[in-house]
DSSP file (Angstrom, degrees, kcal/mol; ACC not computed):
  #  RESIDUE AA STRUCTURE BP1 BP2  ACC     N-H-->O    O-->H-N    N-H-->O    O-->H-N    TCO  KAPPA ALPHA  PHI   PSI    X-CA   Y-CA   Z-CA
    1    1 A M              0   0    0      0, 0.0     2,-0.1     0, 0.0     0, 0.0   0.000 360.0 360.0 360.0 134.2   24.6   -6.7   41.5
    2    2 A A        -     0   0    0      1,-0.1     2,-0.4     0, 0.0     0, 0.0  -0.436 360.0-134.2 -75.3 146.7   23.1   -8.6   38.5
    3    3 A R        -     0   0    0     -2,-0.1     3,-0.1     1,-0.0    -1,-0.1  -0.793  21.2-110.4-102.2 143.2   22.6   -6.7   35.3
    4    4 A A        -     0   0    0     -2,-0.4    -1,-0.0     1,-0.1     0, 0.0  -0.417  44.1 -99.8 -66.8 145.5   19.4   -6.9   33.2
    5    5 A P        -     0   0    0      0, 0.0    -1,-0.1     0, 0.0     0, 0.0  -0.315  42.3 -97.8 -65.7 150.8   19.8   -8.8   29.9
    6    6 A D        -     0   0    0      1,-0.1     3,-0.1    -3,-0.1    -3,-0.0  -0.402  44.2-105.6 -64.9 143.5   20.3   -6.7   26.8
    7    7 A P        -     0   0    0      0, 0.0    -1,-0.1     0, 0.0     4,-0.1  -0.360  45.6 -90.7 -66.9 153.5   17.1   -6.2   24.8
    8    8 A P    >   -     0   0    0      0, 0.0     3,-0.6     0, 0.0     0, 0.0  -0.313  50.6 -96.4 -62.4 148.6   16.8   -8.3   21.6
    9    9 A S  T 3  S+     0   0    0      1,-0.2    -3,-0.0    -3,-0.1     0, 0.0  -0.282 103.9  64.4 -63.4 154.6   18.1   -6.6   18.6
   10   10 A G  T >  S-     0   0    0     -3,-0.1     3,-1.4     2,-0.0    -1,-0.2   0.357  91.8-130.1 107.9  -2.8   15.5   -4.9   16.5
   11   11 A G  T <   -     0   0    0     -3,-0.6     0, 0.0     1,-0.2     0, 0.0  -0.273  65.3 -24.5  64.6-140.5   14.5   -2.3   19.1
   12   12 A D  T 3  S+     0   0    0      3,-0.0    -1,-0.2     4,-0.0    -3,-0.0   0.372  94.3 126.8 -91.0   3.6   10.8   -1.9   19.9
   13   13 A D    <   -     0   0    0     -3,-1.4     0, 0.0     1,-0.2     0, 0.0  -0.493  43.3-164.4 -68.0 114.2    9.5   -3.2   16.6
   14   14 A P  S    S+     0   0    0      0, 0.0    -1,-0.2     0, 0.0     3,-0.1   0.669  87.2  43.8 -73.3 -14.1    7.0   -5.9   17.4
   15   15 A F        +     0   0    0      1,-0.1     4,-0.1     4,-0.0    -2,-0.0  -0.629  64.3 160.2-128.6  72.5    7.2   -7.1   13.8
   16   16 A P        +     0   0    0      0, 0.0    -1,-0.1     0, 0.0    -3,-0.0   0.756  58.2  73.8 -69.8 -22.7   10.8   -7.1   12.8
   17   17 A E  S    S-     0   0    0     -3,-0.1     2,-0.0     1,-0.1     0, 0.0  -0.713  91.7-108.6 -92.1 140.8   10.3   -9.5    9.9
   18   18 A P        -     0   0    0      0, 0.0    -1,-0.1     0, 0.0     0, 0.0  -0.346  27.2-132.8 -64.0 147.0    8.6   -8.3    6.7
   19   19 A V        -     0   0    0     -4,-0.1     2,-0.1    -2,-0.0    -4,-0.0  -0.905  20.3-126.6-102.7 121.1    5.1   -9.7    6.1
   20   20 A P        -     0   0    0      0, 0.0     0, 0.0     0, 0.0     0, 0.0  -0.440  21.2-145.1 -68.7 138.5    4.6  -11.0    2.5
   21   21 A L        -     0   0    0     -2,-0.1     2,-0.2     6,-0.0     6,-0.0  -0.829  18.4-114.1-101.7 140.3    1.6   -9.5    0.7
   22   22 A P        -     0   0    0      0, 0.0     2,-1.1     0, 0.0     3,-0.2  -0.541  21.7-139.9 -68.8 138.5   -0.5  -11.5   -1.7
   23   23 A I        +     0   0    0     -2,-0.2     4,-0.1     1,-0.2    30,-0.0  -0.730  58.5 126.4-101.3  83.7   -0.2  -10.1   -5.2
   24   24 A D  S    S-     0   0    0     -2,-1.1    -1,-0.2     2,-0.4     3,-0.1   0.250  85.7 -93.5-123.9   8.7   -3.8  -10.4   -6.3
   25   25 A G  S    S+     0   0    0     -3,-0.2    32,-2.7     1,-0.2     2,-0.4   0.388  98.2  94.3  94.5  -3.9   -4.5   -6.8   -7.4
   26   26 A T  E     -a   57   0A   0     30,-0.2     2,-0.5    -4,-0.2    -2,-0.4  -0.986  48.2-173.7-125.7 130.2   -5.9   -5.6   -4.2
   27   27 A L  E     -a   58   0A   0     30,-2.6    32,-3.2    -2,-0.4     2,-0.7  -0.978   8.1-160.8-122.4 118.3   -4.0   -3.7   -1.5
   28   28 A D  E >   -a   59   0A   0     -2,-0.5     3,-0.7    30,-0.2    32,-0.2  -0.882   3.6-171.0-100.1 112.8   -5.7   -3.0    1.8
   29   29 A L  G >   +     0   0    0     30,-3.1     3,-1.9    -2,-0.7    31,-0.1   0.434  61.5  98.4 -84.6   0.1   -3.8   -0.2    3.6
   30   30 A H  G 3  S+     0   0    0      1,-0.3    -1,-0.2    29,-0.3    30,-0.1   0.809  82.7  51.9 -58.3 -29.7   -5.8   -0.5    6.9
   31   31 A A  G <  S+     0   0    0     -3,-0.7     2,-0.3     2,-0.1    -1,-0.3   0.442 100.9  78.3 -87.4   0.9   -3.0   -2.6    8.4
   32   32 A F  S <  S-     0   0    0     -3,-1.9     5,-0.0     2,-0.0    -3,-0.0  -0.815  78.0-119.6-115.8 150.7   -0.2   -0.2    7.6
   33   33 A S    >>  -     0   0    0     -2,-0.3     3,-1.5     1,-0.1     4,-0.8  -0.510  31.1-113.4 -79.6 154.2    1.0    3.1    9.1
   34   34 A P  H >> S+     0   0    0      0, 0.0     3,-0.6     0, 0.0     4,-0.6   0.825 116.8  62.0 -56.3 -31.3    0.9    6.2    7.0
   35   35 A A  H 34 S+     0   0    0      1,-0.2     4,-0.3     2,-0.2     3,-0.2   0.773 101.9  51.6 -66.6 -25.2    4.7    6.3    7.1
   36   36 A E  H X> S+     0   0    0     -3,-1.5     4,-2.5     1,-0.2     3,-0.8   0.702  91.2  76.7 -82.9 -20.4    4.8    2.9    5.3
   37   37 A V  H <X S+     0   0    0     -4,-0.8     4,-2.2    -3,-0.6    -1,-0.2   0.846  82.6  64.8 -64.0 -37.0    2.6    3.9    2.4
   38   38 A G  H 3< S+     0   0    0     -4,-0.6    -1,-0.2    -3,-0.2    -2,-0.1   0.803 118.0  24.8 -60.2 -31.7    5.2    5.9    0.5
   39   39 A T  H <> S+     0   0    0     -3,-0.8     4,-1.7    -4,-0.3    -1,-0.2   0.749 118.9  59.8 -99.8 -31.6    7.4    2.9   -0.1
   40   40 A L  H  X S+     0   0    0     -4,-2.5     4,-2.8     2,-0.2     5,-0.2   0.939 101.9  50.8 -63.7 -49.7    4.7    0.2    0.1
   41   41 A V  H  X S+     0   0    0     -4,-2.2     4,-2.6     1,-0.2     5,-0.2   0.936 112.2  44.8 -61.5 -50.5    2.5    1.4   -2.7
   42   42 A P  H  > S+     0   0    0      0, 0.0     4,-2.1     0, 0.0    -1,-0.2   0.905 115.3  48.6 -61.2 -39.2    5.3    1.7   -5.4
   43   43 A E  H  X S+     0   0    0     -4,-1.7     4,-2.1     2,-0.2    -2,-0.2   0.914 112.3  48.9 -64.4 -41.6    6.8   -1.6   -4.4
   44   44 A W  H  X S+     0   0    0     -4,-2.8     4,-2.6     2,-0.2     5,-0.2   0.897 108.6  53.2 -65.4 -40.6    3.4   -3.3   -4.6
   45   45 A I  H  X S+     0   0    0     -4,-2.6     4,-2.5    -5,-0.2    -1,-0.2   0.924 109.0  50.1 -59.6 -44.1    2.7   -1.8   -8.0
   46   46 A G  H  X S+     0   0    0     -4,-2.1     4,-2.4     1,-0.2    -1,-0.2   0.905 110.7  48.7 -60.6 -42.2    5.9   -3.2   -9.3
   47   47 A A  H  X S+     0   0    0     -4,-2.1     4,-1.5     2,-0.2    -1,-0.2   0.892 111.4  49.9 -66.0 -39.7    5.1   -6.6   -7.9
   48   48 A C  H  <>S+     0   0    0     -4,-2.6     5,-2.7     2,-0.2     4,-0.2   0.918 110.8  49.5 -64.2 -42.7    1.6   -6.5   -9.5
   49   49 A R  H ><5S+     0   0    0     -4,-2.5     3,-1.6     1,-0.2    -2,-0.2   0.913 108.8  51.9 -63.6 -42.3    3.1   -5.5  -12.8
   50   50 A E  H 3<5S+     0   0    0     -4,-2.4    -1,-0.2     1,-0.3    -2,-0.2   0.832 107.6  53.9 -61.6 -31.3    5.6   -8.3  -12.7
   51   51 A A  T 3<5S-     0   0    0     -4,-1.5    -1,-0.3    -5,-0.2    -2,-0.2   0.447 122.4-109.1 -82.0  -0.4    2.7  -10.7  -12.0
   52   52 A G  T < 5S+     0   0    0     -3,-1.6     2,-0.4     1,-0.3    -3,-0.2   0.597  71.1 142.6  84.9  11.4    1.0   -9.4  -15.2
   53   53 A L      < +     0   0    0     -5,-2.7    -1,-0.3    -6,-0.2    -2,-0.1  -0.718  17.1 163.6 -88.2 133.1   -1.8   -7.5  -13.3
   54   54 A T        +     0   0    0     -2,-0.4    47,-2.8     1,-0.2     2,-0.6   0.500  61.6  68.4-122.9 -11.5   -2.8   -4.1  -14.8
   55   55 A E  E     + B   0 100A   0     45,-0.2     2,-0.3     2,-0.0    45,-0.2  -0.947  68.9 172.0-112.5 112.7   -6.2   -3.5  -13.1
   56   56 A L  E     - B   0  99A   0     43,-3.1    43,-2.5    -2,-0.6     2,-0.4  -0.753  25.2-152.0-122.5 162.6   -5.6   -2.8   -9.4
   57   57 A R  E     -aB  26  98A   0    -32,-2.7   -30,-2.6    -2,-0.3     2,-0.5  -0.985   6.1-166.0-137.5 124.9   -7.6   -1.7   -6.3
   58   58 A I  E     -aB  27  97A   0     39,-2.9    39,-2.8    -2,-0.4     2,-0.7  -0.957   9.0-154.9-112.7 119.8   -6.1    0.2   -3.3
   59   59 A V  E     +aB  28  96A   0    -32,-3.2   -30,-3.1    -2,-0.5   -29,-0.3  -0.846  28.0 156.2 -96.4 115.7   -8.3    0.3   -0.2
   60   60 A H        -     0   0    0     35,-1.7    36,-0.2    -2,-0.7     7,-0.2   0.485  47.5-120.5-116.3  -8.5   -7.3    3.3    1.9
   61   61 A G        -     0   0    0     34,-2.5    -1,-0.2     6,-0.1     7,-0.2  -0.040  18.1 -97.9  85.9 166.4  -10.6    3.9    3.8
   62   62 A K  S >  S+     0   0    0      2,-0.1     3,-0.7     5,-0.1     6,-0.2   0.944  72.3 123.7 -90.3 -58.9  -12.8    6.9    3.9
   63   63 A G  T 3  S-     0   0    0      1,-0.2    -2,-0.1     2,-0.1    -3,-0.0   0.129  93.5 -36.0  36.8-139.4  -11.8    8.8    7.1
   64   64 A I  T 3  S-     0   0    0      0, 0.0    -1,-0.2     0, 0.0    -2,-0.1   0.442  85.0-110.6 -94.4  -1.2  -10.7   12.4    6.6
   65   65 A G  S <> S+     0   0    0     -3,-0.7     4,-2.4    -5,-0.1     5,-0.2   0.458  82.0 122.5  92.2   1.4   -9.1   11.6    3.2
   66   66 A A  H  > S+     0   0    0      1,-0.2     4,-1.9     2,-0.2     5,-0.1   0.928  79.3  43.9 -64.2 -44.8   -5.4   12.1    4.2
   67   67 A L  H  > S+     0   0    0      2,-0.2     4,-2.7     1,-0.2    -1,-0.2   0.889 112.0  53.9 -68.1 -38.4   -4.4    8.6    3.1
   68   68 A R  H  > S+     0   0    0      1,-0.2     4,-2.8     2,-0.2    -2,-0.2   0.929 109.1  48.8 -59.4 -45.4   -6.4    8.8   -0.1
   69   69 A R  H  X S+     0   0    0     -4,-2.4     4,-2.2     2,-0.2    -1,-0.2   0.883 110.8  50.6 -64.0 -37.8   -4.6   12.0   -1.0
   70   70 A T  H  X S+     0   0    0     -4,-1.9     4,-2.2     2,-0.2    -2,-0.2   0.940 112.1  47.0 -63.5 -46.6   -1.2   10.4   -0.3
   71   71 A V  H  X S+     0   0    0     -4,-2.7     4,-2.6     1,-0.2    -2,-0.2   0.926 112.0  50.3 -61.1 -45.7   -2.1    7.4   -2.5
   72   72 A E  H  X S+     0   0    0     -4,-2.8     4,-2.5     1,-0.2    -1,-0.2   0.886 109.4  51.2 -62.0 -39.0   -3.3    9.7   -5.3
   73   73 A A  H  X S+     0   0    0     -4,-2.2     4,-1.2     2,-0.2    -1,-0.2   0.908 111.1  48.3 -64.7 -41.4   -0.1   11.8   -5.1
   74   74 A L  H  < S+     0   0    0     -4,-2.2     4,-0.4     1,-0.2     3,-0.3   0.921 113.8  46.7 -62.9 -43.9    2.0    8.6   -5.4
   75   75 A L  H >< S+     0   0    0     -4,-2.6     3,-1.1     1,-0.2     6,-0.2   0.884 106.3  58.8 -66.1 -38.9   -0.1    7.3   -8.3
   76   76 A A  H 3< S+     0   0    0     -4,-2.5    -1,-0.2     1,-0.3    -2,-0.2   0.801 111.8  39.9 -63.3 -29.7    0.0   10.7  -10.1
   77   77 A R  T 3< S+     0   0    0     -4,-1.2    -1,-0.3    -3,-0.3    -2,-0.2   0.370  90.6 100.9-103.1   6.6    3.8   10.7  -10.2
   78   78 A D    X   -     0   0    0     -3,-1.1     3,-1.8    -4,-0.4    -4,-0.0  -0.820  60.2-154.6 -93.0 115.8    4.3    7.0  -11.0
   79   79 A P  T 3  S+     0   0    0      0, 0.0    -1,-0.1     0, 0.0    23,-0.1   0.666  91.2  64.7 -66.0 -14.6    5.0    6.5  -14.7
   80   80 A R  T 3  S+     0   0    0     21,-0.1    22,-2.8     2,-0.0     2,-0.6   0.660  84.5  90.9 -78.2 -15.5    3.7    2.9  -14.6
   81   81 A V  E <   +C  101   0A   0     -3,-1.8    20,-0.3    20,-0.2     3,-0.1  -0.716  49.0 179.7 -88.8 121.8    0.2    4.2  -13.8
   82   82 A K  E     -     0   0A   0     18,-2.6     2,-0.3    -2,-0.6    19,-0.2   0.879  67.8 -21.1 -83.2 -43.9   -2.0    4.9  -16.8
   83   83 A A  E     -C  100   0A   0     17,-1.9    17,-3.1     2,-0.0    -1,-0.3  -0.984  54.2-166.1-160.6 159.9   -5.1    6.1  -14.9
   84   84 A F  E     +C   99   0A   0     -2,-0.3    15,-0.2    15,-0.2    13,-0.0  -0.984  12.0 164.8-151.7 154.0   -6.7    6.0  -11.5
   85   85 A R  E     -C   98   0A   0     13,-2.1    13,-3.2    -2,-0.3     3,-0.1  -0.978  45.4 -77.4-159.9 160.6  -10.2    6.9  -10.1
   86   86 A P  E     -C   97   0A   0      0, 0.0    11,-0.3     0, 0.0     8,-0.2  -0.373  55.9-108.1 -62.0 145.5  -12.4    6.4   -7.0
   87   87 A A        -     0   0    0      9,-2.4     9,-0.2     6,-1.0     8,-0.1  -0.362  36.4-103.9 -69.6 154.7  -13.9    2.9   -6.9
   88   88 A G    > > -     0   0    0      1,-0.1     5,-2.8     4,-0.1     3,-1.9  -0.198  42.1 -91.1 -69.7 172.2  -17.6    2.6   -7.6
   89   89 A E  G > 5S+     0   0    0      1,-0.3     3,-0.9     3,-0.2    -1,-0.1   0.828 128.8  53.9 -57.0 -33.9  -20.0    2.0   -4.7
   90   90 A D  G 3 5S+     0   0    0      1,-0.2    -1,-0.3     2,-0.1    -3,-0.0   0.600 110.3  48.6 -77.6  -9.4  -19.8   -1.7   -5.1
   91   91 A G  G < 5S-     0   0    0     -3,-1.9    -1,-0.2     5,-0.1    -2,-0.2   0.199 136.4 -71.7-114.9  15.4  -16.0   -1.5   -4.9
   92   92 A G  T X 5 -     0   0    0     -3,-0.9     3,-2.2    -4,-0.2    -3,-0.2   0.373  60.2-132.2 113.3  -3.5  -15.6    0.6   -1.8
   93   93 A G  G > <S-     0   0    0     -5,-2.8     3,-1.4     1,-0.3    -6,-1.0  -0.251  78.9 -14.3  56.9-140.8  -16.7    4.0   -3.1
   94   94 A W  G 3  S+     0   0    0      1,-0.3    -1,-0.3    -8,-0.2    -6,-0.1   0.387 127.8  77.3 -78.8   7.3  -14.3    6.8   -2.2
   95   95 A G  G <  S+     0   0    0     -3,-2.2   -34,-2.5    -8,-0.1   -35,-1.7   0.388  99.6  42.1 -90.4   1.5  -12.7    4.5    0.3
   96   96 A A  E <  S-B   59   0A   0     -3,-1.4    -9,-2.4   -37,-0.2     2,-0.4  -0.983  70.9-144.3-144.9 154.4  -10.8    2.8   -2.5
   97   97 A T  E     -BC  58  86A   0    -39,-2.8   -39,-2.9    -2,-0.3     2,-0.4  -0.981  10.8-144.0-123.6 130.8   -9.0    3.8   -5.6
   98   98 A L  E     -BC  57  85A   0    -13,-3.2   -13,-2.1    -2,-0.4     2,-0.4  -0.784  20.3-163.8 -92.4 136.9   -9.0    1.8   -8.9
   99   99 A V  E     -BC  56  84A   0    -43,-2.5   -43,-3.1    -2,-0.4     2,-0.5  -0.967  12.1-161.4-126.6 135.1   -5.7    1.9  -10.8
  100  100 A T  E     -BC  55  83A   0    -17,-3.1   -18,-2.6    -2,-0.4   -17,-1.9  -0.978  15.7-154.5-114.3 125.8   -4.9    1.0  -14.4
  101  101 A L  E     - C   0  81A   0    -47,-2.8   -20,-0.2    -2,-0.5     2,-0.1  -0.656  24.0-104.1 -95.2 153.0   -1.3    0.3  -15.2
  102  102 A H        -     0   0    0    -22,-2.8    -1,-0.1    -2,-0.3   -20,-0.0  -0.450  50.8 -94.2 -64.5 148.2    0.4    0.7  -18.6
  103  103 A A              0   0    0      1,-0.2    -1,-0.1    -2,-0.1   -54,-0.0  -0.407 360.0 360.0 -63.6 142.2    1.0   -2.7  -20.2
  104  104 A P              0   0    0      0, 0.0    -1,-0.2     0, 0.0    -2,-0.1   0.512 360.0 360.0 -65.4 360.0    4.5   -4.0  -19.5
């Protein structure tokens, strides 16, 4: 009896390769799972800082606010973050957070 071929390594992950993010000061979290945010946001902040960006915008959506609270908690404990606040109505309102980093 023939045996089925082994599945490709990488398990069930449909996107086994990392996707590069543009480092332009805006991060849209709509394409990411909540589980990814805890490592993604700090890594992205580091990349923005290395690129010389100090004014950032994180789009988390409005929803029930769970992702916004997660982002705010990450920002509150990151020593590179000088300040953060909800974006104005023209920048996404409470569906986005504006971040100011300390100068490198």
